[in-house]
DRENLO-27394 format. One record per residue: chain; residue number from 0; x, y, z of N, C-alpha, C in turn. Coordinates in Angstrom, 3 decimals. Layout:
BEGIN
> ch,i,n.X,n.Y,n.Z,ca.X,ca.Y,ca.Z,c.X,c.Y,c.Z
> A,NUM,X,Y,Z,X,Y,Z,X,Y,Z
...
***
This chain:
BEGIN
> ch,i,n.X,n.Y,n.Z,ca.X,ca.Y,ca.Z,c.X,c.Y,c.Z
> A,0,0.818,-1.199,0.000,0.000,0.000,0.000,0.864,1.268,0.000
> A,1,1.969,1.219,0.725,2.831,2.407,0.786,3.497,2.675,-0.557
> A,2,3.696,1.623,-1.351,4.297,1.810,-2.676,3.337,2.592,-3.573
> A,3,2.051,2.280,-3.494,1.051,3.005,-4.273,1.000,4.469,-3.841
> A,4,1.024,4.704,-2.541,1.012,6.077,-2.029,2.258,6.839,-2.492
> A,5,3.411,6.178,-2.471,4.661,6.789,-2.917,4.587,7.110,-4.409
> A,6,4.041,6.201,-5.206,3.920,6.411,-6.653,2.961,7.558,-6.957
> A,7,1.854,7.638,-6.228,0.906,8.736,-6.430,1.550,10.068,-6.056
> A,8,2.317,10.082,-4.971,3.006,11.300,-4.555,4.005,11.747,-5.616
> A,9,4.729,10.806,-6.188,5.680,11.134,-7.254,4.943,11.716,-8.457
> A,10,3.829,11.107,-8.842,3.064,11.591,-9.991,2.527,13.003,-9.744
> A,11,1.986,13.245,-8.562,1.457,14.573,-8.234,2.585,15.603,-8.212
> A,12,3.734,15.245,-7.637,4.869,16.163,-7.622,5.381,16.442,-9.031
> A,13,5.370,15.438,-9.893,5.807,15.641,-11.281,4.884,16.623,-11.994
> A,14,3.574,16.441,-11.845,2.632,17.364,-12.467,2.768,18.770,-11.895
> A,15,3.011,18.863,-10.603,3.182,20.180,-9.978,4.446,20.864,-10.474
> A,16,5.540,20.121,-10.609,6.780,20.705,-11.126,6.598,21.212,-12.551
> A,17,5.900,20.444,-13.382,5.645,20.880,-14.755,4.754,22.124,-14.752
> A,18,3.738,22.123,-13.903,2.864,23.287,-13.802,3.608,24.529,-13.343
> A,19,4.490,24.358,-12.372,5.292,25.495,-11.903,6.174,26.038,-13.025
> A,20,6.741,25.136,-13.811,7.618,25.594,-14.894,6.848,26.357,-15.964
> A,21,5.573,26.035,-16.115,4.777,26.709,-17.140,4.198,28.038,-16.653
> A,22,3.840,28.121,-15.362,3.088,29.281,-14.887,3.815,30.170,-13.886
> A,23,4.941,29.739,-13.358,5.658,30.562,-12.388,6.935,31.094,-13.026
> A,24,6.981,32.388,-13.293,8.197,32.960,-13.890,9.398,32.760,-12.968
> A,25,10.505,32.335,-13.524,11.713,32.109,-12.747,11.895,30.663,-12.310
> A,26,10.863,29.840,-12.476,10.972,28.408,-12.174,11.057,27.694,-13.508
> A,27,12.231,27.150,-13.804,12.462,26.588,-15.131,12.863,25.120,-15.061
> A,28,12.247,24.347,-15.923,12.690,22.983,-16.190,13.376,23.033,-17.551
> A,29,14.656,22.689,-17.589,15.415,22.786,-18.836,14.816,21.899,-19.917
> A,30,14.267,20.773,-19.519,13.671,19.851,-20.467,12.401,19.276,-19.869
> A,31,11.361,19.191,-20.666,10.126,18.574,-20.192,10.062,17.103,-20.566
> A,32,11.228,16.504,-20.783,11.309,15.070,-21.032,10.760,14.346,-19.805
> A,33,9.830,13.431,-20.017,9.137,12.822,-18.892,10.083,12.060,-17.960
> A,34,11.159,11.493,-18.485,12.104,10.770,-17.620,12.788,11.720,-16.656
> A,35,13.192,12.894,-17.141,13.854,13.860,-16.272,12.882,14.464,-15.266
> A,36,11.648,14.686,-15.683,10.640,15.226,-14.766,10.333,14.209,-13.671
> A,37,10.195,12.945,-14.048,9.925,11.890,-13.057,11.110,11.761,-12.098
> A,38,12.327,11.820,-12.630,13.511,11.748,-11.771,13.527,12.904,-10.776
> A,39,13.220,14.111,-11.234,13.163,15.263,-10.336,12.074,15.070,-9.286
> A,40,10.929,14.526,-9.682,9.838,14.280,-8.737,10.212,13.214,-7.717
> A,41,10.928,12.173,-8.165,11.384,11.129,-7.234,12.357,11.730,-6.218
> A,42,13.302,12.520,-6.694,14.279,13.138,-5.790,13.573,14.067,-4.814
> A,43,12.612,14.858,-5.301,11.874,15.756,-4.413,11.085,14.976,-3.373
> A,44,10.451,13.889,-3.777,9.674,13.079,-2.843,10.575,12.447,-1.789
> A,45,11.744,11.980,-2.198,12.694,11.398,-1.236,13.206,12.475,-0.286
> A,46,13.508,13.652,-0.805,13.940,14.752,0.059,12.847,15.115,1.060
> A,47,11.601,15.125,0.600,10.486,15.404,1.506,10.348,14.333,2.576
> A,48,10.685,13.099,2.227,10.547,11.991,3.172,11.707,11.900,4.156
> A,49,12.888,12.320,3.754,14.073,12.151,4.600,14.571,13.477,5.170
> A,50,14.807,14.456,4.307,15.400,15.714,4.758,14.417,16.580,5.548
> A,51,13.178,16.618,5.118,12.195,17.492,5.754,11.980,17.153,7.240
> A,52,11.819,15.879,7.622,11.676,15.599,9.058,12.913,15.982,9.877
> A,53,14.099,15.827,9.285,15.322,16.210,9.991,15.343,17.725,10.198
> A,54,15.000,18.468,9.159,14.958,19.924,9.273,13.895,20.373,10.272
> A,55,12.771,19.678,10.315,11.727,20.020,11.286,12.221,19.817,12.721
> A,56,12.996,18.768,12.928,13.553,18.549,14.269,14.552,19.629,14.633
> A,57,15.458,19.929,13.711,16.497,20.921,13.974,15.892,22.309,14.166
> A,58,14.928,22.652,13.323,14.318,23.976,13.377,13.029,24.007,14.191
> A,59,12.811,22.986,15.002,11.596,22.898,15.816,11.312,24.138,16.643
> A,60,12.299,24.655,17.391,12.029,25.869,18.181,11.629,27.070,17.310
> A,61,12.248,27.205,16.147,11.901,28.309,15.246,10.476,28.131,14.741
> A,62,10.115,26.899,14.407,8.763,26.616,13.916,7.736,26.934,14.994
> A,63,8.013,26.541,16.218,7.088,26.819,17.322,7.012,28.320,17.603
> A,64,8.164,28.978,17.641,8.206,30.409,17.943,7.472,31.236,16.890
> A,65,7.535,30.809,15.638,6.868,31.548,14.552,5.452,31.027,14.298
> A,66,4.954,30.177,15.183,3.605,29.613,15.077,3.375,28.887,13.755
> A,67,4.390,28.154,13.324,4.277,27.327,12.134,4.809,27.952,10.862
> A,68,5.064,29.250,10.870,5.565,29.891,9.657,6.973,29.426,9.308
> A,69,7.688,28.883,10.275,9.015,28.332,10.013,8.964,27.140,9.064
> A,70,7.790,26.522,8.932,7.650,25.406,7.990,7.847,25.873,6.546
> A,71,7.548,27.134,6.290,7.785,27.678,4.954,9.279,27.678,4.664
> A,72,10.072,28.025,5.678,11.535,28.011,5.518,12.017,26.586,5.276
> A,73,11.447,25.621,5.985,11.810,24.220,5.784,11.507,23.804,4.348
> A,74,10.327,24.157,3.839,9.965,23.831,2.455,10.900,24.512,1.463
> A,75,11.287,25.751,1.769,12.205,26.464,0.882,13.574,25.789,0.850
> A,76,14.042,25.320,1.998,15.339,24.643,2.054,15.296,23.360,1.232
> A,77,14.231,22.594,1.379,14.100,21.334,0.623,14.080,21.621,-0.876
> A,78,13.342,22.636,-1.280,13.275,22.972,-2.701,14.611,23.512,-3.205
> A,79,15.319,24.264,-2.372,16.634,24.767,-2.761,17.624,23.612,-2.939
> A,80,17.561,22.614,-2.064,18.423,21.432,-2.203,18.082,20.700,-3.492
> A,81,16.792,20.629,-3.827,16.394,20.018,-5.102,17.003,20.785,-6.273
> A,82,16.987,22.111,-6.184,17.589,22.937,-7.233,19.087,22.670,-7.353
> A,83,19.754,22.428,-6.250,21.186,22.139,-6.279,21.485,20.758,-6.859
> A,84,20.639,19.800,-6.560,20.880,18.414,-6.962,20.521,18.168,-8.424
> A,85,19.361,18.664,-8.841,18.833,18.360,-10.177,19.253,19.461,-11.142
> A,86,20.012,19.087,-12.152,20.491,20.060,-13.137,19.361,20.588,-14.014
> A,87,18.299,19.840,-14.142,17.180,20.191,-15.005,16.350,21.345,-14.443
> A,88,16.451,21.611,-13.130,15.623,22.630,-12.477,16.471,23.850,-12.155
> A,89,15.921,25.022,-12.477,16.560,26.282,-12.127,15.521,27.174,-11.470
> A,90,15.834,27.644,-10.270,14.951,28.560,-9.556,15.684,29.886,-9.446
> A,91,15.107,30.918,-10.032,15.758,32.219,-10.101,15.172,33.162,-9.046
> A,92,15.912,33.375,-7.982,15.532,34.365,-6.992,14.759,33.808,-5.820
> A,93,14.855,34.508,-4.690,14.196,34.034,-3.466,12.671,34.122,-3.527
> A,94,12.130,35.090,-4.271,10.677,35.198,-4.356,10.082,34.020,-5.129
> A,95,10.738,33.619,-6.192,10.302,32.435,-6.937,10.406,31.194,-6.064
> A,96,11.493,31.094,-5.288,11.663,29.971,-4.366,10.538,29.952,-3.335
> A,97,10.167,31.117,-2.824,9.076,31.210,-1.848,7.754,30.753,-2.458
> A,98,7.417,31.300,-3.631,6.148,30.927,-4.269,6.108,29.443,-4.611
> A,99,7.200,28.928,-5.155,7.240,27.509,-5.525,7.114,26.621,-4.291
> A,100,7.773,27.000,-3.201,7.687,26.181,-1.985,6.292,26.249,-1.383
> A,101,5.628,27.408,-1.468,4.251,27.508,-0.980,3.314,26.632,-1.803
> A,102,3.483,26.654,-3.116,2.611,25.857,-3.984,2.864,24.366,-3.786
> A,103,4.138,23.964,-3.823,4.459,22.539,-3.628,4.065,22.072,-2.232
> A,104,4.296,22.904,-1.233,3.898,22.548,0.132,2.394,22.403,0.258
> A,105,1.645,23.315,-0.379,0.189,23.225,-0.340,-0.336,21.989,-1.049
> A,106,0.233,21.681,-2.196,-0.189,20.485,-2.940,0.115,19.225,-2.139
> A,107,1.308,19.153,-1.547,1.656,17.975,-0.754,0.825,17.880,0.515
> A,108,0.464,19.023,1.112,-0.415,19.017,2.276,-1.788,18.460,1.903
> A,109,-2.342,18.924,0.770,-3.638,18.410,0.326,-3.579,16.921,0.026
> A,110,-2.520,16.486,-0.620,-2.355,15.070,-0.923,-2.279,14.247,0.369
> A,111,-1.511,14.733,1.334,-1.381,14.047,2.619,-2.734,14.022,3.347
> A,112,-3.446,15.129,3.323,-4.761,15.224,3.990,-5.750,14.259,3.351
> A,113,-5.803,14.239,2.033,-6.739,13.353,1.328,-6.393,11.885,1.570
> A,114,-5.116,11.560,1.550,-4.734,10.155,1.740,-5.021,9.666,3.162
> A,115,-4.998,10.562,4.133,-5.308,10.142,5.501,-6.798,10.145,5.797
> A,116,-7.603,10.794,4.969,-9.052,10.763,5.139,-9.644,9.444,4.698
> A,117,-8.926,8.734,3.853,-9.442,7.480,3.292,-9.271,6.310,4.251
> A,118,-8.532,6.480,5.313,-8.276,5.349,6.232,-9.473,4.998,7.043
***
C-alpha cells in the first residue's frame, strides 16, 4: 500500500513541477522530457521523506516560535536542495523559491490530507 502512495506522490509532484515551470516565472525545467521530470519528482519526494523531518527537528524551536511559519523556511530549504541536486531545475531568486515552496507545500499538504481521510 505504501508503494502506491509513494507512486501517487511522485506523480502529483511531477505534475506540480511541470505546472510550476509553465506558470511561475523564474521556475524553469530545462527539459520537459518525462524521464527527467519523473527523476526530479522522485528526488523531491525522497527529500520530503528524509530531509524534511530532519529539518523540522532541527528547526523545531523556530517553527514553534513563529507559530508554524518556520515550515515555509523548511519547504524552501528542501526545494533549494532540489535545485542544487537536479540540473534540469533552475529557480531564479528568493521570491520564486518562496512561491514555488508555498505551492508545492500546499499540494503535498492536500495530498497528505486526502490520503489520511481514506483510512
